[in-house]
VEXZAVEX-340014 format. One line per 2 residues: their letters; for each residue x, y negated, z negated of C-alpha. Coordinates in steps of 0.25 Angstrom, whole numbers, padded with zeros to 4 digits. Each point is the difference from the previous one (the first is absolute). Layout:
a) X:Y:Z  ...
This chain:
mq) 0293:-0077:-0208  -0006:0014:0004
qr) -0013:0002:0006  -0008:0013:0004
tk) -0001:0000:0015  -0011:0007:0008
ia) 0003:0010:0010  0003:-0005:0013
la) -0004:0009:0012  0003:-0006:0013
va) -0003:0006:0014  0012:0000:0010
ia) -0005:-0001:0014  0008:0012:0006
lh) -0013:0003:0008  -0003:0012:-0007
sm) 0008:0000:-0013  -0003:-0007:-0013
tv) 0011:-0001:-0011  0000:-0004:-0014
la) 0008:-0012:-0002  0000:-0003:-0015
qe) -0005:0009:-0011  0001:0000:-0015
ts) -0001:0010:-0012  -0014:0005:0004
lq) -0004:0001:0014  -0014:-0004:0005
rv) -0009:0010:0007  -0006:-0006:0013
ev) -0010:0004:0010  0006:0000:0014
tg) -0009:-0001:0013  -0003:0014:0005
sr) 0000:0006:-0014  -0010:-0001:-0012
ir) 0011:0005:-0010  0008:-0010:-0008
qv) 0015:0003:0000  0013:-0007:-0003
di) 0007:0004:0013  -0007:-0008:0011
et) 0007:0007:0012  -0011:0009:0005
aq) -0002:0011:0011  -0007:-0009:0008
pv) 0006:-0011:0009  -0004:-0014:-0006
qv) 0004:-0013:0006  -0001:-0012:-0009
vs) -0002:-0015:0005  0003:-0011:-0011
qe) -0005:-0013:-0002  0013:-0006:0004
qi) 0000:0008:0013  -0014:-0006:0003
qk) 0004:-0014:-0002  0013:0002:0009
sg) -0008:0006:0011  -0007:-0013:0003
lv) -0013:0008:0001  -0013:-0004:-0008
tv) -0010:0011:0001  0002:0014:-0006
gd) -0005:0006:0013  0011:-0007:0008
ii) 0010:0005:-0011  -0003:0014:0001
nn) -0002:0000:0015  0015:-0004:0001
lt) 0004:0012:-0006  0006:0010:0010
ss) -0009:0011:-0005  -0012:-0008:0005
ga) -0006:0001:0014  -0008:-0011:0008
pa) -0010:-0006:-0009  -0014:0006:0000
ls) -0007:-0013:0003  0008:-0011:0007
rg) -0002:-0015:-0002  0000:0001:0016
nv) -0012:0008:0001  -0010:-0011:0001
lg) -0009:0008:0007  -0002:0010:-0011
as) -0014:0002:-0006  0004:0006:-0013
re) -0003:-0006:-0013  0014:0002:-0005
qg) 0005:-0010:0011  0008:-0011:-0007
gq) 0006:0010:-0010  0014:0007:-0001
fv) 0002:0015:0000  0011:0009:0000
nm) 0003:0011:0010  0010:0009:-0007
ry) 0007:0011:0009  -0010:-0005:0011
lg) -0010:0009:-0007  -0011:-0011:-0001
tq) -0003:-0009:-0012  -0012:0009:-0005
rl) 0011:0011:-0003  0008:-0009:-0009
lv) -0005:-0002:-0015  0002:-0013:-0006
lv) 0001:-0002:-0015  0002:-0012:-0008
dg) 0006:0003:-0014  -0003:0014:0003
kr) -0015:-0002:0003  -0007:0001:0012
wt) -0002:-0013:0008  -0012:-0004:0007
as) -0004:0006:0014  -0010:-0003:0011
in) -0011:0009:0004  0010:0005:0011
gy) 0011:0003:-0010  0009:-0012:0002
td) 0007:-0006:-0011  0003:-0015:0002
ls) 0014:-0003:-0005  -0002:-0015:0002
tv) -0009:0000:-0012  0012:0002:-0010
ps) 0008:-0014:-0001  0014:0003:0002
al) 0004:-0010:-0011  -0006:0009:-0011
ie) 0008:0012:0004  0012:0006:-0008
ri) 0003:0010:0010  -0006:0010:0010
ev) 0003:0014:0000  -0002:0008:0013
lk) -0001:0015:-0002  0003:0007:0014
dg) -0006:0013:-0003  -0014:0007:-0001
as) -0006:-0002:-0014  -0015:0005:0001
si) 0003:0010:-0012  0003:-0012:-0009
yg) -0009:-0011:0006  -0011:0007:0009
sd) -0005:-0004:0013  0008:-0009:0010
ai) 0014:0002:-0006  0005:0008:0013
ag) 0010:-0010:0006  0004:-0005:-0013
vi) -0004:-0010:-0011  0002:-0014:-0003
ni) 0000:-0005:-0014  0001:-0014:-0003
il) 0005:-0003:-0013  -0005:-0014:-0006
rk) 0007:-0009:-0009  -0001:0002:-0015
nv) 0006:-0006:-0013  0002:-0013:0007
eg) 0005:-0011:-0009  -0003:-0014:0005
gq) -0004:-0005:0013  0005:0000:0015
as) -0005:-0008:0011  0003:0002:0015
ay) -0003:-0006:0013  0004:0005:0014
vg) -0002:-0006:0013  0005:0005:0014
qn) -0004:-0001:0015  0005:0004:0013
dk) 0009:-0008:0009  -0012:-0003:0008
hd) -0006:-0006:-0012  -0012:0010:-0001
gt) -0002:0012:-0009  0002:-0009:-0012
tk) 0000:0009:-0012  -0002:-0006:-0015
dy) 0001:0007:-0013  -0002:-0007:-0014
sl) 0000:0008:-0013  0000:-0003:-0015
ty) 0002:0011:-0010  0001:-0002:-0015
ga) 0001:0010:-0011  0001:0001:-0015
gg) 0001:0010:-0011  0008:0010:-0008
ek) 0000:0014:-0006  -0014:-0001:-0004
as) -0007:-0007:0012  0003:-0006:0013
lv) -0007:-0007:0011  0004:-0003:0014
fg) -0008:-0010:0009  0002:-0002:0015
lt) -0006:-0009:0011  0004:0000:0014
ys) -0003:-0005:0013  0005:0003:0014
eq) -0003:-0001:0014  0005:0003:0014
ga) -0004:-0008:0012  -0005:0003:0013
vw) 0010:0002:0012  -0008:-0003:0013
ar) 0004:0008:0012  -0001:-0012:0010
dr) 0012:-0007:-0007  0011:0009:0006
dv) 0002:0003:0014  0003:0015:-0003
ta) -0014:0002:-0007  -0008:-0011:0008
tp) -0006:0011:0010  -0004:0014:-0002
yg) 0013:0007:0006  0010:-0011:0000
pl) 0007:-0009:0009  0004:0010:0010
hp) -0015:0003:0003  -0006:-0013:-0004
ts) -0014:0002:0006  -0002:0015:-0003
gf) -0010:0004:-0011  -0009:-0013:0003
gg) -0015:0003:-0002  -0013:-0005:0003
gp) -0001:-0016:0001  -0008:-0010:-0006
wg) -0007:-0004:0013  -0014:0006:0004
ri) 0001:0013:0008  -0013:0005:0006
qp) -0005:0013:0007  -0013:0005:0003
vd) -0007:0009:-0010  -0001:0015:0003
pr) -0014:0003:-0003  0003:0016:-0003
tg) 0012:-0002:-0009  -0002:-0015:-0005
ga) 0014:-0002:0003  0007:-0008:0012
la) -0005:0005:0013  0011:0007:0008
gg) 0002:-0006:0014  -0007:-0013:-0004
fd) 0006:-0014:0000  0011:-0002:-0011
qi) 0002:-0015:-0002  0007:-0009:-0010
ln) -0002:-0015:-0001  0010:-0010:0006
ht) 0008:-0007:-0010  0013:-0008:-0002
gg) 0011:0004:-0010  0007:0013:-0003
pt) -0001:0013:-0008  -0002:-0007:-0013
gd) -0013:-0007:0003  0005:-0014:0000
gt) -0008:-0004:0013  -0013:-0005:0004
ga) -0011:0009:0006  -0009:-0004:0013
ds) -0014:-0002:-0001  -0004:0015:-0003
rn) -0015:-0002:0004  0005:0000:0015
pa) 0003:0013:0006  0010:-0007:0010
ny) 0009:-0003:-0012  0004:0014:-0002
hr) 0011:0009:0007  0002:0015:0001
ya) 0006:0006:-0013  0012:0008:0004
gt) 0006:0003:-0014  0014:-0004:0005
vt) -0001:-0016:0000  0007:-0004:-0013
dd) -0008:-0012:-0001  -0013:0007:-0001
lf) 0006:0009:-0012  0003:-0004:-0014
ns) 0012:0002:-0008  -0006:0005:-0013
ts) 0013:-0001:-0007  -0001:-0015:0000
qm) -0010:0000:-0010  0005:0012:-0009
mf) 0009:0000:-0012  0013:0008:0001
qs) 0001:0002:-0015  -0013:-0003:-0009
pt) 0001:-0009:-0013  -0003:0004:-0014
kl) -0001:-0006:-0014  0001:0007:-0013
ts) -0003:-0006:-0014  0001:0009:-0012
if) 0000:0000:-0015  0006:0010:-0008
vk) 0000:0004:-0016  0007:0011:-0006
ge) 0001:0002:-0016  0002:0010:-0010
ia) -0001:0001:-0015  0005:0009:-0011
lp) -0011:0008:-0007  0002:0009:-0013
ad) 0005:0014:0001  0010:-0003:0011
mr) -0010:-0004:0010  -0001:-0010:0010
fr) -0011:-0007:0008  0005:-0004:0014
tt) -0009:-0007:0011  0002:-0007:0013
am) -0010:-0008:0008  0002:-0006:0014
ya) -0009:-0008:0009  0004:-0003:0014
dr) -0007:-0008:0011  0006:0002:0015
ks) -0006:-0008:0010  0004:0003:0015
sr) -0004:-0004:0014  0002:0004:0014
qi) -0003:-0006:0013  -0002:0006:0014
ag) -0005:-0005:0013  -0015:-0004:0003
yp) -0010:0012:0002  0000:0007:0014
ln) -0015:-0001:0001  -0008:0006:0011
sl) -0014:0004:0002  0003:0014:-0006
sq) 0008:-0004:-0012  -0010:0008:-0008
st) -0006:0011:0010  -0012:0001:-0009
yp) -0004:-0014:0001  0004:-0005:0014
vy) 0000:-0015:0003  -0001:-0006:0014
id) -0001:-0014:0006  -0015:-0001:0002
rn) -0005:-0004:0015  -0008:-0011:-0007
sy) 0012:-0006:-0007  0003:-0014:0004
yn) 0015:0004:0001  -0001:0012:0009
py) 0006:-0002:0013  -0009:0010:0007
gs) -0012:-0004:-0008  -0013:-0008:0001
fs) 0007:-0013:-0002  0013:0003:0008
tg) 0004:-0012:0008  0004:0009:0011
np) -0006:0014:-0001  -0004:0005:0013
gt) -0007:0012:-0004  -0009:0007:-0011
pq) 0003:-0005:-0014  0007:0012:-0008
dl) 0005:0003:-0013  0015:0000:-0001
yf) 0011:0009:-0007  0011:-0009:-0005
sr) 0013:0001:-0006  0007:-0012:-0008
rt) 0010:-0001:-0011  -0005:-0010:-0011
ie) 0014:-0007:-0002  -0007:-0012:-0006
vp) -0001:0007:-0013  0011:0010:-0003
rs) -0003:0012:-0008  0005:-0002:-0015
td) -0001:0009:-0012  0002:-0004:-0015
nd) 0002:0011:-0010  -0001:-0003:-0014
nr) 0005:0011:-0008  -0001:0001:-0015
tl) 0008:0010:-0009  -0003:0003:-0014
hi) 0008:0009:-0009  -0001:0003:-0015
da) 0006:0011:-0008  0001:0003:-0014
ai) 0007:0011:-0008  0003:0004:-0014
eg) 0014:0007:-0002  0006:0007:-0011
ef) 0012:0008:-0004  0002:0011:-0010
nl) 0010:0011:-0004  -0004:0015:0000
rn) 0010:0009:-0006  0010:-0011:0000
lp) -0002:-0001:0015  -0006:-0014:0006
wn) -0013:0000:0008  -0008:-0011:0006
ws) -0014:-0002:0003  -0010:-0010:0007
vg) -0014:-0001:0004  -0004:-0011:0010
yn) -0010:-0006:0009  0002:-0006:0013
hs) -0009:-0009:0009  0003:-0004:0014
ki) -0009:-0008:0009  0001:-0006:0014
dg) -0011:-0008:0005  -0001:-0009:0012
tv) -0008:-0009:0010  0004:-0001:0015
tg) -0006:-0011:0008  0002:-0001:0015
rg) -0002:-0011:0010  0000:0001:0015
dl) -0011:0010:0003  -0014:-0002:0006
nl) -0014:0001:-0005  -0005:0008:0012
vn) -0015:-0003:-0004  0003:-0015:0002
lk) 0009:0002:0011  -0011:0007:0007
ra) -0009:-0012:-0002  0011:-0010:0004
lg) 0001:0007:0014  -0014:0003:0001
ps) -0011:-0009:0007  0004:-0015:-0001
fl) -0004:-0013:0007  0003:-0015:0001
na) -0011:-0007:-0008  -0005:-0014:0002
qg) 0011:-0006:-0009  0011:0006:0009
qv) 0003:0011:-0010  0002:0014:0003
qc) -0010:0008:-0009  -0002:0014:-0003
gt) -0013:0007:0005  -0009:-0005:0012
aa) -0007:-0013:0003  -0013:0007:-0004
ap) 0006:0007:-0012  0012:-0008:-0005
ip) 0007:0004:-0012  0003:-0012:-0010
la) 0014:-0006:0001  0002:0004:-0015
qc) -0002:0015:0003  0008:0002:0012
vp) 0012:-0006:0007  0002:0004:0015
wn) 0015:0003:0003  0007:-0002:0014
il) 0009:0012:-0003  0005:0001:0015
gg) 0005:-0015:-0001  0012:0005:-0008
ps) 0006:-0008:-0013  -0002:-0013:0007
as) -0015:0002:0001  -0002:0005:-0014
tp) -0006:-0009:-0010  0001:0000:-0015
qa) -0014:0003:-0002  -0001:0011:0009
le) 0012:0007:-0006  -0006:-0002:-0014
yv) -0013:0007:0004  0007:0012:0007
ms) 0011:0003:-0009  -0002:0008:-0013
la) 0007:0002:-0013  0004:0014:-0003
qa) 0000:0004:-0014  0004:0013:-0008
ty) 0004:0005:-0014  0007:0011:-0005
as) 0005:0006:-0014  0008:0011:-0005
tv) 0000:0004:-0015  0009:0010:-0007
ns) -0003:0003:-0015  0009:0011:-0007
at) 0002:0005:-0015  0013:0007:-0003
ad) 0006:0008:-0011  0015:0004:-0001
ls) 0009:0007:-0009  0015:0002:0002
ge) 0011:0005:-0009  0011:0010:-0003
lf) -0006:0014:-0002  0013:0007:-0006
sl) 0015:-0001:0002  0009:0010:0009
pa) 0015:0000:0000  0000:-0009:0012
ga) -0010:-0010:-0006  -0014:-0003:-0004
vg) -0012:0006:0009  -0008:-0012:0003
ia) -0015:0002:0003  -0011:-0010:0005
gg) -0015:0003:0002  -0012:-0009:0002
le) -0015:-0001:0005  -0006:-0011:0009
yr) -0014:-0003:0005  -0001:-0009:0011
ev) -0013:-0006:0007  0002:-0007:0014
rg) -0011:-0007:0006  -0001:-0011:0012
nd) -0008:-0006:0010  0001:-0008:0013
lp) -0012:-0008:0004  0000:-0007:0014
gq) -0010:-0011:0001  -0014:0004:0003
fe) 0000:-0008:0013  0013:0007:0004
qs) -0006:0013:-0003  -0012:-0003:0009
gf) 0008:-0001:0012  -0005:-0013:0004
ss) 0013:-0006:-0001  0012:0000:0008
sl) 0008:0003:-0012  0004:0015:-0001
ag) -0012:0007:-0006  0002:0009:-0012
na) -0007:0009:-0010  0001:-0002:-0015
tf) 0009:0010:-0008  -0003:0005:-0014
gr) 0008:0010:-0007  0003:0006:-0013
yt) 0008:0012:-0006  0006:0004:-0013
vr) 0012:0008:-0004  0004:0008:-0012
ea) 0015:0003:-0001  0010:0007:-0010
yl) 0015:0001:0002  0012:0007:-0007
ea) 0014:-0003:0001  0013:0007:-0006
nv) 0014:-0004:0000  0009:0012:-0003
pl) 0015:-0001:-0002  0006:0013:0003
lk) 0015:-0002:-0001  0011:-0010:-0005
sl) 0014:-0002:-0002  0005:0012:0008
pl) 0010:0001:0011  -0006:-0006:0013
vd) -0013:-0002:-0009  0001:-0013:-0007
sl) -0015:0001:-0001  -0011:0008:0007
gi) -0015:-0002:-0001  -0013:0001:0006
nl) -0013:-0007:0001  -0014:0007:0002
as) -0013:-0007:0002  -0015:0003:0004
ry) -0012:-0008:0001  -0014:0004:0002
sd) -0010:-0009:0007  -0015:0003:0001
ys) -0007:-0010:0009  -0015:-0002:0001
nf) -0001:-0001:0015  0009:0011:0005
gs) 0004:0010:-0011  0013:0002:-0008
tt) 0015:0001:0004  0012:0004:-0009
ns) 0014:-0006:0004  0013:0004:-0006
ka) 0015:-0004:0000  0013:0006:-0003
sv) 0013:-0008:0000  0014:0003:-0005
mw) 0011:-0009:-0004  0015:0006:-0001
kp) 0012:-0008:-0004  0012:0009:0003
ir) 0009:-0011:-0006  -0004:-0012:-0008
da) 0003:-0009:0013  -0009:0007:0010
li) -0015:0004:0000  -0007:0009:0009
rg) -0015:0000:0001  -0011:0006:0007
tw) -0015:0001:0000  -0011:0008:0006
ae) -0014:-0006:-0002  -0015:0002:0005
gf) -0008:-0013:0002  -0014:-0004:0005
ra) -0008:-0012:0005  -0014:0000:-0003
pt) -0010:-0007:0010  -0003:-0014:-0002
lg) -0013:-0006:-0002  0001:-0006:0014
dt) 0005:0014:0006  -0012:0006:-0006
fg) -0012:-0010:-0001  0004:-0010:0010
gg) -0011:-0006:0008  0007:-0003:0013
sq) 0001:-0012:0008  0002:-0005:0014
tf) 0013:-0004:0006  0006:-0004:0013
as) 0011:0009:0001  0013:-0003:0008
yl) 0006:0012:0008  0006:0004:0013
da) -0008:0011:0006  0009:0012:0003
cd) -0009:0003:0013  0003:-0014:0006
sq) 0006:0003:0014  0010:-0011:-0001
fg) 0005:-0002:-0014  -0005:0012:-0007
ea) 0007:0013:-0003  -0008:0007:0012
rv) 0009:-0009:0010  0013:0008:-0004
np) -0005:0013:-0006  -0007:0009:0010
av) -0005:0008:-0012  -0008:-0012:-0006
aa) -0005:-0004:0013  -0006:0014:0002
rc) -0006:0000:-0014  -0006:-0013:0002
as) -0007:0004:0013  -0005:0014:-0007
lg) -0006:-0009:-0010  -0008:-0008:0011
vp) 0009:-0013:0001  -0001:-0004:0015
ag) 0011:0000:0009  0008:-0014:0000
fr) -0007:-0004:-0013  0004:-0013:-0006
qr) -0003:-0005:-0014  -0006:-0013:-0002
nq) 0001:-0010:-0011  -0010:-0010:-0007
ag) 0000:-0009:0012  -0004:0012:0009
df) 0015:-0001:0006  0009:0011:0003
vg) 0010:0001:-0012  0015:-0001:0001
sg) 0011:0009:-0005  -0004:-0004:-0014
gg) -0014:0004:0000  -0011:-0009:-0005
qt) -0012:-0001:-0009  -0013:0008:0003
pt) -0011:-0007:0006  -0010:0008:-0009
pf) 0002:0001:-0015  0004:0014:-0006
it) -0004:0005:-0014  0011:0001:-0010
ga) 0001:0003:-0014  -0012:0010:-0003
gn) 0001:0009:-0012  0002:0015:0000
la) -0007:0007:-0011  0007:0013:0003
lq) 0014:-0006:-0002  0009:0008:-0009
pe) 0013:-0004:-0007  0013:-0001:0007
ta) 0010:0010:-0006  0016:-0002:0000
tt) 0013:0006:-0003  0012:-0008:-0003
rt) 0014:0005:-0002  0012:-0009:-0004
lg) 0015:0004:-0002  0011:-0010:-0003
fv) 0012:-0004:-0008  0005:-0012:-0008
is) 0015:-0002:-0002  0004:-0011:-0010
ps) 0016:0003:-0002  0005:-0005:-0013
qv) 0014:-0002:0007  -0007:-0012:0008
pg) -0008:-0007:-0010  -0012:-0007:0007
ls) -0001:0009:0012  -0012:0009:0003
ls) -0004:0008:0012  -0013:0008:0002
vd) -0006:0008:0011  -0014:0005:0001
wy) -0006:0010:0010  -0015:0000:0001
ni) -0011:0008:0008  -0015:-0003:-0002
ri) -0010:0009:0007  -0015:-0005:0000
an) -0011:0010:0004  -0015:-0003:0002
ri) 0004:-0015:0003  -0011:-0010:-0001
aa) 0001:-0010:0012  -0007:-0011:0005
in) 0000:0003:0015  0001:-0013:0009
at) -0003:-0001:0014  0014:0002:0005
dt) 0002:0012:-0008  -0013:0006:0005
vr) 0003:-0002:0014  0015:0005:-0001
ec) -0005:0013:-0007  -0011:0003:0010
yi) 0008:-0003:0013  0014:0001:-0003
na) 0001:0010:-0011  -0012:0008:0005
vd) -0008:0001:-0013  -0014:0003:0004
sf) -0006:-0004:-0014  0004:-0014:0003
cd) -0006:-0001:0014  -0014:0003:-0007
li) 0002:-0014:-0007  0001:-0007:0014
qr) -0012:-0004:0009  0002:-0006:0014
np) -0009:-0006:0010  -0003:0011:0010
vt) 0001:-0009:0012  0011:-0010:-0004
gq) 0008:0009:-0009  0002:-0011:-0010
iv) 0000:0004:-0015  -0013:-0005:-0006
nl) 0000:0006:-0014  0011:0006:-0008
ai) -0002:0005:-0014  0011:-0006:-0009
gn) -0001:0007:-0014  0007:0008:-0011
an) 0003:0015:0001  0009:0010:-0006
rg) 0009:0002:0012  0013:0008:0001
lt) 0013:-0002:-0007  0011:-0010:-0003
et) 0015:0004:-0003  0011:-0010:-0003
eg) 0015:0003:-0003  0011:-0009:-0003
ld) 0012:-0006:-0009  0001:-0011:-0010
va) 0014:-0004:-0002  0005:-0011:-0010
vs) 0013:-0006:-0004  0003:-0010:-0011
yr) 0012:-0006:-0005  0004:-0010:-0010
lp) 0014:-0005:0002  0009:-0003:-0011
rt) -0001:-0015:-0003  0010:-0009:0007
rf) 0004:-0015:-0001  -0009:-0002:0012
gq) -0012:0005:-0008  -0008:0013:-0002
fs) -0003:0008:0013  -0010:0011:0002
vr) -0004:0007:0012  -0013:0009:0002
se) -0005:0008:0012  -0013:0008:0002
ts) -0002:0008:0013  -0012:0008:0004
yl) 0001:0010:0012  -0012:0005:0006
ds) 0003:0014:0006  -0014:0003:0004
fk) -0014:-0005:-0001  -0009:0009:0008
ek) -0016:0003:0000  -0009:0010:0005
at) -0014:-0005:0004  -0006:0013:-0004
pt) 0006:0013:-0006  0002:0007:0013
ad) 0005:-0013:0008  0015:-0002:0004
wi) 0008:-0008:-0009  0002:-0015:0004
ey) 0013:-0007:-0004  0000:-0014:-0004
ag) 0014:-0002:-0006  0008:-0010:0008
qw) -0012:-0006:0007  -0008:-0012:-0002
ny) 0000:-0004:-0014  0007:0013:-0005
fr) 0013:-0005:-0002  0011:0011:-0001
vk) 0009:-0009:-0008  -0004:-0011:-0010
sn) 0011:-0006:-0009  0002:-0011:-0009
lt) 0014:-0005:-0004  0001:-0010:-0012
ld) 0012:-0008:-0005  -0001:-0007:-0013
wt) 0010:-0010:-0006  0000:-0008:-0013
qg) 0009:-0010:-0005  -0003:-0009:-0012
nw) -0013:-0006:0003  0001:0003:0015
sa) -0006:0012:0006  -0003:0005:0015
tf) -0006:0012:0006  0001:0004:0015
it) -0009:0011:0006  0001:0007:0013
rf) -0012:0008:0005  0002:0010:0011
fs) -0010:0006:0009  0005:0011:0010
sq) -0004:0000:0015  -0014:0006:0003
kn) -0008:0004:0012  -0011:-0010:0004
rc) -0010:0000:0011  0004:-0004:0014
wt) -0007:-0011:0008  -0004:0009:0010
va) 0006:0015:0003  -0004:0001:0015
pa) 0007:-0009:0005  0010:-0001:-0012
ve) 0000:-0014:-0004  0006:-0003:-0014
cs) 0002:0016:-0001  0013:0006:-0003
np) -0005:0014:0000  -0013:0001:0009
tv) 0000:0015:0000  0002:0004:-0015
kt) -0012:0004:-0009  -0004:-0008:-0012
yw) -0011:0001:-0010  -0008:-0010:0008
gt) 0002:0007:0014  0012:-0001:0010
gy) 0011:-0010:0001  0006:-0010:-0010
tr) 0010:-0011:-0001  0011:0001:-0010
ak) 0000:-0012:-0009  0013:-0004:-0006
em) 0003:0001:-0016  -0003:-0013:-0008
wf) 0008:-0007:-0011  -0005:-0010:-0009
gd) 0008:-0009:-0010  -0005:-0006:-0013
ls) 0008:-0010:-0008  -0004:-0006:-0014
vg) 0009:-0009:-0009  -0003:-0003:-0014
ya) 0005:-0009:-0011  -0003:-0001:-0015
lp) -0003:-0014:-0004  0004:-0004:-0014
wn) -0014:-0003:-0005  -0004:0015:0000
ak) -0005:-0001:0015  0005:0007:0013
ll) -0001:-0005:0014  0000:0010:0011
vg) 0001:-0003:0015  0000:0010:0012
an) -0003:0004:0014  -0006:0013:0005
ni) 0004:0004:0014  0011:-0011:-0002
fd) 0006:0003:0014  -0014:-0003:0006
kk) -0001:0013:0007  -0011:-0002:0011
pl) -0012:0009:0001  0000:0010:0011
in) -0012:0004:0010  -0005:0013:-0004
ys) -0012:0006:0007  -0002:0010:-0010
as) -0003:-0011:-0010  -0012:-0005:0008
gn) -0014:0003:-0006  -0004:0005:0013
ng) 0010:0011:-0002  -0003:0003:-0014
gp) 0011:-0009:-0006  -0002:-0011:-0011
ss) -0001:-0012:0008  -0013:-0005:0005
as) 0005:-0012:0007  0014:0004:0007
av) 0010:0010:0003  0009:-0003:-0012
np) 0000:0007:-0013  -0005:-0009:-0010
dl) 0006:0008:-0012  0014:-0004:0005
pi) 0006:-0014:-0002  -0006:-0010:0010
dr) 0010:-0011:-0003  0010:-0004:-0010
fi) -0007:-0002:-0014  0006:-0010:-0010
ym) -0004:-0001:-0014  0003:-0006:-0014
ry) -0004:0005:-0014  0002:-0008:-0013
nq) -0001:0008:-0013  -0002:-0007:-0014
af) 0001:0007:-0013  -0006:-0008:-0013
């Protein structure tokens, strides 16, 4: 019995090449990521990597972000699950850092359409359920001429499943050997239809559990077992000093005392009677039991939960038209926890709070049990560990698109057209706990007395405040003296909302213009109108500055863009000696933005096959990235930044670099200067958090778009003499000018003092007496240039079938030859390649085996050695090269290369099901201490000096798929 079969196009994962596996009498024309022109030959001049649903399942990974971040061309994630101190609304999402260029320079498409993005330009890949994906196409080339803004580092196009017949249910569960980080994934997909209409429905739920820093020795302290007490901060016991009437701060030279107590640096003891000044001892800052290990309350990796519903359908219309639509709603809930608030009298300098001289609990006040002098107000410091700070982020994503598509013939040549509408919206609510209501705190620490009923009451005996309106707090007595009523009274609930909406209308036309001897000239063109608007609204109480929560201003922004593009694919030669085929592709896109003006970006690429088995390709492309809403309209907020002051005389660059020491002195930093942390203590080699908040994230209306130039050159060989073998090599060079960058505290200090860029010094304000940095503007600016260059190499080989089964091997390797930046157009280049988190070489080697119902996959992941921060440079401690320059200063320690092995084994069950079990990091390679990973050094780990983006443990999982 004969049947007509449809054309089967399959994509072989030769990293950059795609091959037609099966075809019939008339070939379908398809659109490939990187071009709007539909064509039969899906080999293109741009390097495209394809990840199939089968590969996703065998990886043992659940989220799209994890899957893409495991590719060798991906850098360290833009926002790590370990960055629990981060204050961004995107925290809890997953973002890809392609080519180390940042997530904002990567365009994410779903079925060829722009996906949702936050007001800061971040596209959360976790909102796309992996169970609904047919394949992921990764274009590792600039594509602004085709898609517009953001497509500098590349394009990720997630192709969702379609034409599904029947249903499939899947259940997945996995966890670390330590029984934490539990990951679950459940999905149900069902589809039905035929040639006239089809419908696919999907429902998914996934979660990734928390990993607590305290549960492993290597992460239980800020800098690991070799330095078990370093990095401890202010403790939970009352520390008191006289108030300086001139500055409102602590009086220099006055007493500095802390309450006597039992227990150690986790706040597990009992405080003495805080009303008696004899129960205090001198605070030295070096007594471990007086400090607090903040890591003991912090997450190492934060948890997330995602629920999504997906519907995709199409229906045939008259006149060869079809209506297609996709709708998806996702609800992501994430949370993070850090240590209790490091409170002091000047937590908000505009609203100081002191322990009133008439407070019942003031040991130097009117009611003291042993105060020999005049009652006085007290400056206090104390970490409120009773209520650790936590943040819950409920993020909702809605995407709806609809399009009418049609086909027609013009002069017997095929054409396609489409008109569509795309709506994407993100909105969310952030709730924070653990901050303090400073208005209530001021009353709780204000005048109070012991009433006739033996209760401490706010106010005075002559003017009492009703108990229902105020609760006194014995803040100096530490956790053992706090009552639930007092904590409830002084604590506040922080709230914020945010939203981002993108609406776009598109019209596209593509077809064959005419035929040349070498083939048909293809052309595509289109128009797009896009409106982008968003807001970020901190709670009114947080905006007021009467909360210890980071104060912030509201963000509102909107812009529109009108665009037009044109693309042509021209075959030049064919079937000649050394020219099996030769063609060029030309494209250009005009974009007119309402907020900064217009830009035109073009591209030219060539594809030459000297013989049928070999392809040589190259591209030159212009690109751009428009400023995001946050870049331009951001209201700004406070942050307690972590950094190491380059002028610190013991651990800063000034210690080993005379030029930096001289520059610090010339800019007014006193000799012998030592940086102090939030507790007022001198910092260690890892730096520390600022005791006063800085301002970050303020918008810049003068921002202009980034511009980029991308060049690629590569070849693909698939020798017919060796069926199943494919080799590809692609060189790339990307240069970005007018770079928009959020300047953090570490960057600003480095550029001012180490790299001697005067414009950055203007952003720093120091106390003229102590030299401490008291304010530092952390905003966005067009600053300098970025250039990166490297190679991608891929080899795949499907071996001939043997009696032992079918074997195939695949290797993808990325080599980073250079990644360098200029802080300003006239500054010197700074090289990053081979240093912390800029790996020279990343490589994945995959071995697949199938035999009957059995299958197995073994993957090795390789990371080359790199230069990391020393513990100290002078003296050289954990420092292999103390005199060599790096991008962060002088000295580094060489970290060895890393290998990780992942194994999965599957079995197809007779009732149309499949069972898959596996282990990632199967050899249980233990994490390494890396001081560059610490958040105090700008790394992704807020809690420790271990990289949270690498395996912390062996991870074991199981998946069951059932078709019906």
